[in-house]
N, C-alpha and C positions, 0 to 999 in steps of 0.2 A: 506507660503504654506499651502494650505487647506489638509484635511484628505481624504485620497485617497479610500472614499467612495462613490457611486453612485446608484442610482436606474433605472434598465433598465426595458423595455416591454418584457413581456413573450409573445411568440408565441407558438400557437398549435404545430406547426411543433418541436419547440425546446423541448416542454415538450415532445413528441413522442420519439424523439432521446434520450432524457434522458432517459426515462424508456427505451427503448432497449439495451443504454449502460450498464443500472443496471443489466438487466436481463442476460447478456453475461457471461459466467463461465470463470473463471481466474484459475490459479495454484490453485492445491490443493483443489479445489472445491470453493475457495473463489470467492463470488460474489462483484462486486463493485458495490456499491448502492451510488456512488460519495465518499460523504464523511463519509459513514459508513464503519465498518469493518478497518482492518488494511490499512496501505498505499500501494497500489499497487507496486511492484517491479519495472514496467515500469517508475514510476514516478521518480525513483531514478537517481540523476545525478552523474555519476562516471567517471573515467580514460578510455580512449579507451583501450579496450581489457578486461575490467573487466566486470562481469555480475552478476546481482543479483537475488537471488530466495528465494521466501519464502517457509521456511520449515513448520511454522507451525502458522496458526492464533489461539491465545490464545481464548478460552471460557471464556468470562469475569464473565459469573455467578458461573462457576465451576473450573476455573483455575486461575481467579483473574488477576493482572499486574505484570509481572515478573521484577525484579530488580538487578537480580545477576546472575552469570554464571559461572560454572566450567567445568572441564573434569576429570571423574572418572577414575579410572586404568584399566577399561573394554572398555574404549573409548566412553561411553556414554556423554551426557551433563547432568549436573544438574542446575537446575534453582529455585528461590525461588520468591513466590508472595509476595508482599510488605506486606499486609494485611492477608495472608494466609499461605500455606504450601510449602512443597519441591514438585519438579516434575522432573522425569527422562527421558531424551528424547534419543530414538537410532534412530541417524540419518543415520544408514547403511540401512535403510528400506526405502520404498517408498509405500505409505508416510510414515514418520517419528512417530514411535512408542512412545505415550507420556504416562507416569504413573504417578500418585501419591503417593508418598512413604508413607507407610503405619506407620508414627510417627507423633505425634503431635507436632506441630514446627511452628512457626510465624515470619515472618518478617526479615530474614537475608539479610543484604546488605554488605556481602562479605562472599563467599565460597571458601575452599579450600579442595581439597583431598590430605593428606601427612601423614604418619606414620600410616598406615592401617586405618585410620578415616576421616569423614567428619567434617572439621572445620566449624562454622558457627559463623560469627558475628552479632547479632542481633541488631537492632534498632526498638523497636516496643514500643507501650503503652498497648499492650493486652498479651505481652508473655515477662518476665525477660530479659533486656538487657545486651549485653556484649559477650564474648565468649563461644561457647559451643563445645563441643567435641562429636560427634554421631559415635557409631560403631556398627558392626555386630557381635553379640557375638556367635551366632548359626549358621552362615554359609548358610543363605538361602537367600542371597542377597538383605537383608531389614536392615536397621540401626533400633535397637530394644533399644538401651542404649543411654542416652545422659547426660553430665556431664557438670555443668555451673562453667567453669574454671577459667574464669576471668569476675566476675559481675561488668559492667558498668552501668553508669545511660544514657537511650536512652528516646527515644519517640519523639524528636524533630528530624527534618531531618538532624539536625549536630550532628550526633550520630554516633556510632561505624560503621566502614566500611570495607575496602579492606584488603585483607590477600595475603601475597606471602611466599615463603620460603627464608631464606638468602643464600646468594651465595654457602655457604658449605652445604646445604640441611640439617643443625643440629637443626635450630630453626625458629620460624614463627615470620614475621613481621606485624604489624597492624597499620593502620591508624585510626584517629577519628576527627569527628569535634570539632568544639570552644563550642558546648553545653555539650561537655563529660568530666566530671573531670578525673584526674589522678586517677588511682586505688590507693586504698589504702597501699596496701602491692607493694611498688618499691622498689626492690633491689637496682639498680643502675641508675644513670644519667649520661649520656654523656652531657647532658646540665646542666652547672652549677647551682644550685636550687637557684640563687640569682635574678629570673624574678621580674620584677615590672613594672608600667605602662609608666615612665620615659619622662613623657611632661612638658616642662619646664615653658609654660604658662597654663597648665592645658589642659583637653579636656572637649568636652561635648558631651553627649551622643547621640545616635539617634534620632531624632525629633520625631520619632513614637513610642519611646520606647523599639523598637527590641533590646534584649540581653543587655540591660542595665546595669544588673547586672554582666555581664560575664568579667570577668578581666583577666589577665594573667596567666597561659601560651598560652591559647587559645587551638587549635587544636593542636595534636600532632602523633607522630610515635613512635613506642614502639617495641623492640622484646622480645621474651620470650620463655621458653622451650616445648616443646610437650605437657606436662602436665598442663599448664600455670605458671609455677613458674619462679622465677629468670628473674623477668620484667625487662627490662631496658629500659631508656628512652633514645631515639635517637635524636630527634629533635621538637621543637617548634614553636609555632607564626602562625599556621596555621588559616583560616578561617573553610572551608569544603571541604577539598580534600576529593573525593570519592573513590579511588582506587590508588593504588602504583604499578612501575614495576621496573625490574632489567634489564640494559643493560648487554650485553656480559662480560664486564668488572667488573661486581658486583656493579657496581655504581645506585645508587637509584633516581628514579623519581616520582613525584607525579604531578598532574594537580588541583591547587587550585582554588576556587572560591572568589569572592567580591560582596559585597552588591549592587545590582542592584538598589536599592532605592539611592544608593549615586551617581549615574551617573550625569554628570556636576558639581562635588566638587573635590576640590584640594586632598583629601584623598579617593577620588576612585581610585582604583590600577585595572587595566584590569586583568580579569581572565589568568592565567599565569602557565608556566612548570616549577616547582622548581627542582634543582639538591638537592637532600637531604644529604648534607654531615654531619658528625658526630658533634653532639654537637651544631648544627645550631638554629639560631634563624631568624624566617622571619617575626617578624612585627606585626603580626595582633593584633588590641588593637580594642575597641567598638568604635563606633560613630567616632569623627573628629580625634581619637588618632591613628590610622595605623600610623607606621613608613615607611617613604619613602625608597625605595630600594637604595637610595644612602647613608643611613647612614652606618656609617663602621660596627656597631652592629647589621645589619639585611643583611642577605646573601642575598637577592633580586631573581631575575627570571634568567633563563636560557633563555627563550622565553616568551614576552608578546603575548597574543593571542587577546583579546578586551573582550567585552559583552559577557555574557553566562551562562551554567549552568554546571559545570564540572561533568561528571558522569566516566563511566569505560575508563580504559587505558591499552593499552598491546603494547610490541613491534611486529613488523611482522616476527621475526627470526622463520623459519620452514615453513613459507606460500611458496608456491609456486607463489610467485609474482615475478616481473622484480627486480632486487637488488636494485633499489631506494627506493622502498616500502618495500622490505623484511627487510631493515635495519632502517626503519623509528619508531618512538615512534607515535602510533595511539591514538588519545584522542577523547573521545565523549564530545558533546555540547547537553546536552538535551533540553534545551529550546528553540535554533535557529535552533534545527534539523541538527546538521553537525558531521562529523567524519574528523577530521584533520589527515592530515600524518606531524609530525613533523620530519622534517630534522635537526638531531643535530650534530653540528660540535666541534671537541675538541678546548676548549680555554683555554689555560694553562693547570692546574690541574682542572678544570671544563669545563663546556660545555655554548655553545652558539647555534644558529641554526635559523631557518626560518620554514615555515609551509605552506600548501597549502590545500584546501578544496579537500577531498579525495571522501566523498561520503555526498549527502545533499538530502533531500526529505521535503514536507510540507503536515502534519507533521512528524517528527521524531525523538521523545523522546528516544534516545538512552540510554539505561541505563548501559548495559554491553557487552563487545566484549571478544573473545577468539579465538587464532589462534589454528586450530583442522583440522588434514587431509590435511593440504596443504590449507585451506580456512579460511576466516573470518566468525566465527559464532557472529552474535550479536542479543540484546533483545532491544525490545522497550517496553515503557510502563511506571509505575511508576504513583502516585495521581491518581489511579484508572482509566488510562487511557486505550484506547484499546491497547493490547498488542500483540505482534508478534516475531518469532523467523525467522532471514534471515541467507543467506548465500552468502557472496562476494568471487567470485572465479575470476582466472585470464584465459582465453582463449584464449588469444592474441599470437602474434608472441613472442618467447623467446628472451632475451637478445641477440641481434646480434654480428656480427663481429665487427662492427664500433665501438659499445660501448666498447668491449674488446681492441680496438686499442687506442681508448682515454684513458682507464684506463692505459695501457701499458705505454702512453706516458708522464703521469702524476705517475708513480709508484714511482720514485725516490723522487720525493719532497715530494710525500704524506707520502712516507715510514720515511722520516727524520721528518717531523711533527709529526706522529704517534709515534716516538720512543721518540721525546722531549716531548711530552704530557705524552706518558706514566711514563716516569722517574719523572716528576712532579706528577703525581698521587701518584706514589710509596712514594716520599717524604711524600706529604698530607698523605698518609695512615701511614706512621711510625709515624707523629706527631699525628694522631687521636689514636693511639694505648696509648699515654699518658693520654686520655678523660678518665681516670678511678682514684680510691683512690689510694693513695701510696701504699696499699699492695697488689694491683693487677697489679703494674705496671711490664713491662719487663725490665727495667732498674732500677738504683736507682734513687730516690727523687731529688737527688742534678743534676744528668745527665738530667733527664725530664726538670728540670727548666733551665739548660744551654741550652737544643735543643731548648725550647721554646722561649726563649730570642733571640736566633741567628737568627731564621727565621722570627721574628717579623716584620723584614724591607725587607722581601722578595718582588719580583717585582710582585709575584703572589697574587692576592686578597684572594683566598680559603686558600693557604698556611697560608698567614698572619692571615687569622680568625681562620683557625686551631691552630696555634701557640697562638692566646690570649685564647683561650677556653682552652687549654693547661696549661696556666699558671695561670687560674683562679681556676684550680683543685687544684694547689700548695698552700703551705703554704705562704699567703702574705709576711711573714717576710724574707723568703728566696729570695724574687725578686724585692721586691718594690724598694729599693734605686738603683739597678741595671737599672732595666727601666725608672726611673725617671731621672737618670743620662744618657741615652743611647745617643749617639753623633748623633744616626741617628733621625731625625725628625718624618719619619714614625712610627721606633719604640716605642718612645718615646710618640707619640698620642695615639697609641694603649695601652702603658704601663699604662698610666692616666685613659683611659677607664677601662682596666682591673681593676685598684686598686679604680676606682670611685665604681664598681660593687661589690667589694669584701672587702674594707678597712673600717675602721672605721673613727668616726669624727675627730679624732686626727690627720689623714691623711690629712684632707682638705687642711690645709696650703701649706705643701709641693708638693701636686698634682696641686695646682693652681699655685705654683712658679715654677715649672717644666715646666709646658705649657707658662709662660709668658717670658720663657728665650728665646722660640723660636719665630723668625724675621715672624710675621702672612703675610706679604706683599711677603715674599720670598718662601712662600709654593704655590704649584699648587692648582688647584682646589678642588681635592679630600683631599688634605692636609687641607684646609681652612676649608672644612665641618668637617672634623674629629677633628680639634681645636676646632671649635664651639660647637660639639656634645661632647666633652670630658668635655669643660668648664661646659657644661649644667648638664652634668650627675655629676660632683664635685657639684654643687650647689644644684641639687635635692638629691643626694645619701648621700654626706659628710656633708653638712649644709650650709645655706644661705651665701652668701658672705657679708663680711662687707662691709661697704663706702670705705675704702680702695683698697680693692681688686675690688669693682666693678668701682671705678675711673680706676685702674690697667689697667684692661680687656677692658674697654672703650678706653683708650689711645690706646692700643696694636690694636684693629681693627678700629680704628678711619679713616675716610674717605674712608672705604672700601665698604661703600655702597651708591649708588648702583653700583653694577659690571658689571650689564647687563649680566650675568650666572644667570639663572632663579634659578637653585637650592641653588646656593650660596646665591642669594638674599633673597630668602625666609628664609634660615637659620640665616642670618645676621639681617633681621627684628625682628625674634623672640629674639634673642640674647639683639639686641638693646633696644627693648621694655622692657625685663626682667630687663637690667640693669638700665633703666630710664635716658639713655643717653641724653644729652643735645641735642634738637633739632629733636630727633630721630622720635617723633610722627608727625612732620610736614614731614619729610623725607619718612616716610613710608605712610602717607596719598597721598604724591603727585606721589608714588609708584603706589598705588591703583588707582588713578584717570588715569594714564597714561598707566598701563597695558593692553595689547590687547585681552588678554584672560579672559574669564569668569573665568576659573580656578584660575587663579593668583590673579585675583582680590579678589574672596572669601577668599583665603589665608590671604591676607593683610587685609584684612575686620577683618575676626577672629583674627588676632594678634593684630589690634589696639583696640579689645573691652579689652583687659588688659592694654591697655597704659594710662599712669597716669601723662606723663610728656607733659607739653609745650600747654595744649588744650586753646584754648580761643573761644568764641560763633562762630565765622566765619569758623573756624575749625570744630565745633562739626556739624554747620549745612552743610557743604559740606559732612561731612561723613554720616549724615543721609540721605542726599540727595542721597547719592549712594542707598541707601536701597530702597528708592521710584524708582529709575531708575532698580533695578532689579527685579520690579514687573513682567516684560513681559520676564526676563529669564527664561529658562526651563530646567528641569533636573529629574532625578528619584524621587520615590514617596516623600522622606524626604526632598528633594531640598527646598522647600517652607518653610518645619519647622526651618530647621537648619537656614535659612537666617533669619528669624524672630527671632530666639533664640539669635542668636547673637545681633542684633538689641536689643532685650530686656534686655540682659545683661548690654550694655552701657548705657541705658535709667536707668535702676534701680540705676546705680552708680551716675547718675547726681541728685545734690541736688533740692530741692522743687523750687527755685528761677530759675536755669537753666531750669527745664522743664517748666516752665510757660514762659520764653524767646524764648525757641526754639518750644515753642507747634505747630507751622505751620510746621516746620521741622520735627517732630516726627509724626505728623497726618496730611500730608498734604490734604488740600482740594480735594475731588473727582471730577474732570470735564469729560465731555465728550471725552477729548483726553485720558483719563486713562480708558476708557473701552476696549481698546485693543492695541496694540503695533503700535506705530505711524512710518510712513516711515520717518526716520532719513534724507536722501538723496531723491533729487528731481529724477525724471526719464530723463534717458537720452535718450536710444532707445533700440529696442530688438535687439541686436547685432546677427550677424551670423560668421560663422568661417571664412567665406571670407572675411568680411570686415575688420576683425583682424588680418589674418594671417601674412600678410607682418609685421606689427609693432612689434609684439611679437616675431616674428622670425630674427627681424633686429639686426645682432653681433655687427653692430657700433652705436646702440644706447647706451647711458650710462644711466642705470636703477637707480631708487630712490629707492634702498632696503627698508628704512626706512618707505617712503611712501606705498611700498608695504606690508609689516609687518602689518601697521594701517589699511591698506585696506583688509586684511585677516580676520580683526575683523568685519569691516564693512559692508562686503559680507557675513557675518555668518558662513564662513568656520570654525570658532574657535568652533563653536555649535558642530559639528559632527567630524572634523577631528584633529588629533594631530601634530603639528610640533614640534620636539625635544620634551621636556618635557611639553609643554604647548597643551592645547585644549582639544576636546573630543574625544571619542573612539566608537561612533556608524559607522563611514565611516573608511576607509581607514588610515593609517599611512602616513601622505605625506613628513616623514623627509627625505626618499631616493628617492622622487619621480625624483628629479634632474639627479640622475644618471641610471634611467630606461626610461624616457620617454624625446621626444624632444619636444619644443614648441609648435608645431602644435597639437601633439596628446594630450599635456596637455590641449589645449584651447578645442580640441575636446570633451575631458572628461567634462569639465566644461559647454560649452554650449549647447551640445547634449548628456546629461549624458546618455541616454538610447541608444546609439548607440552601446555600448559595456558594457554589465551587469556582473561583475564578480558572479560566484556562491556564493563566500562567503557573498556578500552583496545583491543579490538577492532577490526579493520578488514574493509571491504567490497571484495568484487572486482566490477569491472565490467567486463563483454565488451561491447564496441562493436561497430556494424554494419560497422564499418572492419576486424574483425578483431584490434582493440588491448586488451589486458588491463590494466586500471588497479587497483591494489591501495593501499588506504589509508583514512583517514578522511575522509569529509565535514566540512568546518569553516566554509563560507560557500556561500551560495545567492544567485543573485538572477535572476529571471524562471525561463529553463528551463537556466540554466548553474549546475552543480556546481562548487565550488573543492574540489579533493583534495588532502591532505597525504601525500605519498607516502613522504617522509623525514625521520622522526623527529628526525635529525641537522640538519636544514635547515628548521626551520618555516616559513621565507618563500618556500620554494619550493612552489608549486601547481599542480598539473595542473589544466585545465579539462576537463570531462565534459559535453558537451552532453544534456540529458535525452532529447531525441529521437532520440539517437544511440546509445542504450544498449540493446543487445538482450537481455542477461540479467545479473542480481545475484545474487550470493550472498556468504554469510558467509566472510572469508578462512580459509583453514586455515592461513597463515603469520603469525606474529606480526609487527607493527610493529617491535620489537625486533630489532637487526640481530644475526647470528650471528658469531662468530670474534672477539668482542671481547677474550676472553683469549689469543689465538693468540699473544700479542707477551709472554706473562707466564711466568715459571718455575711450576713446581707449587708451591715454596715461597712466591713471591711470590702465587699464588693464594690459597694457604691464609691468607695475611696480610691479602689481601682481604677474604675472605669472613669471617673474624674481624673486622674492622671493618664490615663490614655489620651481622653480628649483634651488634656493640655499640650499635648504633643512634648511631654516632660519639661515644659517652662510655664507653670501655672500664671507668671505674670504677663505673658502674652499669648493667653488662650484664647483660640478663636473657636466657637462652638457653635453648631447646627442645630437651629431650634427643632425641637421634635415635630415631626410630621406623622399623621396618619400612615400606617403602611400596610400592606394587602397581606 
């Protein structure tokens, strides 16, 4: 796919029309010189019935670029410039009245009015970072006193951020990114203070050196008293969540980021909504070391979102919106210019859900949002970009009788589900009361230990997680023997994990012996992963395994690899390589070469860098040949560096003789064919939907799912799309596509990707004053420069567009998904590919939508 950039001739009439448009007045006196000024409200895409108003275009020279927002007790908004002061906005007037507050202050990325004060969480290089309390001591409606109540390091964008009140309104909760160190004075910690890196084969730092010295615990959330005292750590392991929000039940949520430079690698985790429970660890580590969400000691995500740059979040409560949106969690993606509505559903004692694009425009660098006067107010700005204040309100038809009838019909079943979820949350809350020191327990230490042990085997993951955390707060001697002897495999596995994290070297043998008493083959997938994680933690924290222990563990998991379950196979490969199990290097190398996704292949390549067993020069040459094949692969900014660094670790371990023998494989000669990606498959034909419709919709045809899976890679689908745990994240997740689309509609989406374009994946067309047309998605901004992704297959290649050089912008009519992806496949191969897509990667549990007539 070529980059979506072209040059077009400029005609005199076009220039005249552009000039006339630039001179037309817009709302609040704002003029649209195409790319100049704020994004016009009419360029927003919002659901039917919603309207967008521009309340204030921020004067860049005098008001800066606004990054945080709150409501004061008099109903006025307060905003802060990222590199400047505080501003108060009275939105009850027309136009809105804006005043700069008369106090020296800079760089608040979190604001909260509470306890008669304005709290501001500063993240700045020009002003002392951390939490400040501003008060009006003389009643003149101006803050005249400021106190630095929680000093924190800042200056990086991963610093101190959002603030909210605790559910009881007595304390403040704050969030900080992974470049912020924990405060020196930390009275309590719900997170056991035993965090480590915990990588069995070691990690590799970011290939470009970003945050190479930042170790656990990463970003954190803590609570504190109004004067900044009695600080309590709530959760850790975040990368850079910008904001936090509480739902009606007092449950805490955040929207966390990941490193966009890691796109295309197995350690990239999509931006995600996290349900923040007491004592939780969310697994951020530097470079290749991020813990996968399936680890039993990492709490994972409620909803995965995809690539982006998280900023403000808020629930829609008190908005005069339809119920669906009033109950939604709104999250802002700064880089791609989206506000998503996340619809959370109760999932046991935690939450799951889905999301939709609520508002989008290009550019739309949303920084913060609040619900006020029945509407949503939002700011755009940050990194010195053009800033503005908008209002999104609902003016459509109120929720109708039909919606109420549907609600009544489902009321009984929904009420039963809610009651069950509520009872589980109550149980989890009772266990979380034990996440304190013995002196602060509501019950005796013995009773707390007994309760933690009892619920360590619970069916609900969040209750099990809370129970393990409660156990880790207790004296190890009071529970280790009971945990290691538990008749429940689930409880025993978590007990070993707890002991590995809290115990001493003398506990190593007993912990591993307890594991080996379990029948690995009899465990389900989650149990097997927990077994491998527990064994790894024992080796990392309690002491290296002896030769006898290695042999026993090898025998216990022998024959399990490969299992064809991606997550399990990844962990099995790591453990087998660590154990130097006979034949493990060959088996993992086979898995590397046979895995259809780039993501999985890189995981096995990273694993093999540490393998010491069974190599011969033929295997070494195959492994080195894989790196040569990867020269045409694409990913984020660090992608190529990571791949090169993995190769270098392996090469450095070779002897001089081996390097000499493998010279051609280490540094293969460059040929003309290496100048760019070669076409691996010959051209078949330029297919149309009509030509393929009958064969892909033929229910009597027996599909070859394995061939469909391999073609998913051959057609480059894995580069952008995820299937299960494999694949990219720039395009829609296709795992559940079979339950949503029939064969015809799926075929249309592949062959004619521009026929229907989702707002979430839509592109913008920029016409510059130089006559250049750039089509793509804005993914980053700084000042007046927009970074535009024009090629989905090469996410590290960006085109810079200057705002001052933009003549016109419009929604692109062409999809970012390339055409012609099926042109190298035969009709039967395409039918197998569509069958695989409709199976969600699991033919045995495929759910198909029956074909229906399409317009």
